Each structure stands twice: as structure tokens, then as C-alpha cells.
C-alpha positions as CSV (number, residue, x, y, z in Angstrom):
1,M,10.3,24.7,17.2
2,S,14.0,24.6,17.7
3,V,16.3,22.2,16.0
4,P,18.3,19.8,18.2
5,K,22.1,20.1,17.9
6,K,22.7,16.4,18.1
7,P,20.6,13.5,16.6
8,L,18.5,11.6,19.1
9,K,19.8,8.1,20.1
10,P,17.7,5.1,21.0
11,G,18.6,5.7,24.7
12,D,16.9,9.1,24.5
13,F,13.5,7.5,24.1
14,P,10.7,7.7,25.0
15,V,10.6,11.5,24.8
16,N,8.1,13.3,26.9
17,A,6.1,16.5,26.5
18,D,6.2,18.9,29.5
19,G,4.1,21.8,28.7
20,K,5.6,23.5,25.6
21,K,8.9,21.6,25.9
22,I,9.8,18.1,24.6
23,K,12.4,16.4,26.8
24,K,14.6,13.3,26.4
25,Q,14.4,10.4,28.9
26,D,17.0,12.2,31.1
27,G,15.0,15.4,31.3
28,V,17.1,17.4,28.9
29,P,14.9,19.6,26.7
30,I,15.3,18.9,22.9
31,A,12.7,21.3,21.5
32,N,10.2,24.0,22.4
33,T,6.9,24.6,20.8
34,D,4.3,27.4,20.9
35,D,1.5,25.1,22.0
36,P,1.4,22.2,24.6
37,A,-0.8,20.2,22.2
38,V,1.8,20.4,19.5
39,A,4.5,19.3,21.9
40,D,2.3,16.2,22.9
41,D,1.8,15.4,19.2
42,I,5.4,15.7,18.3
43,A,6.5,13.6,21.3
44,E,4.0,10.9,20.4
45,R,5.1,10.8,16.7
46,L,8.8,10.6,17.7
47,N,8.1,7.8,20.1
48,D,6.0,5.9,17.5
49,D,8.6,6.3,14.8
50,E,11.4,5.1,17.1
51,A,9.3,2.1,18.2
52,R,8.7,1.2,14.5
53,R,12.4,1.6,13.8
54,E,13.4,-0.7,16.7
55,E,10.7,-3.3,15.7
56,D,12.0,-3.3,12.1
57,K,15.6,-3.8,13.3
58,W,14.6,-6.9,15.2
59,S,12.3,-8.4,12.6
60,A,14.9,-8.2,9.8
């Protein structure tokens, strides 16, 4: 998997898996994987983590 050059921002979410690529909301690829299942898993985890972060921000 490649490493993004810039950190993801809240506006980039939700990210989506498109085959072996993970893309931001605007369609810009942020990572490539060797397996589409891995891309799906990573996108889901990133989205869940960001949802928790946003929820924590508003519940504090």
C-alpha cells in the first residue's frame, strides 16, 4: 500500500474502495492495494475511525 503525501481531512470522507484503489470523496486516489478485499477493509476502517472521531468531537 502506498503512503499518502498529505493527511486526510474530514471533508475527504467517506473514502471508497474502487477495485484495488482507495479514493477520497472527490475521486482522487489515496492508496493502492494488492487485493480488492483489502481495499474494502481499509476504506471501511478509515470511515469507521473518522466517524468515531467526529462523534467524540461533538460529545465532548
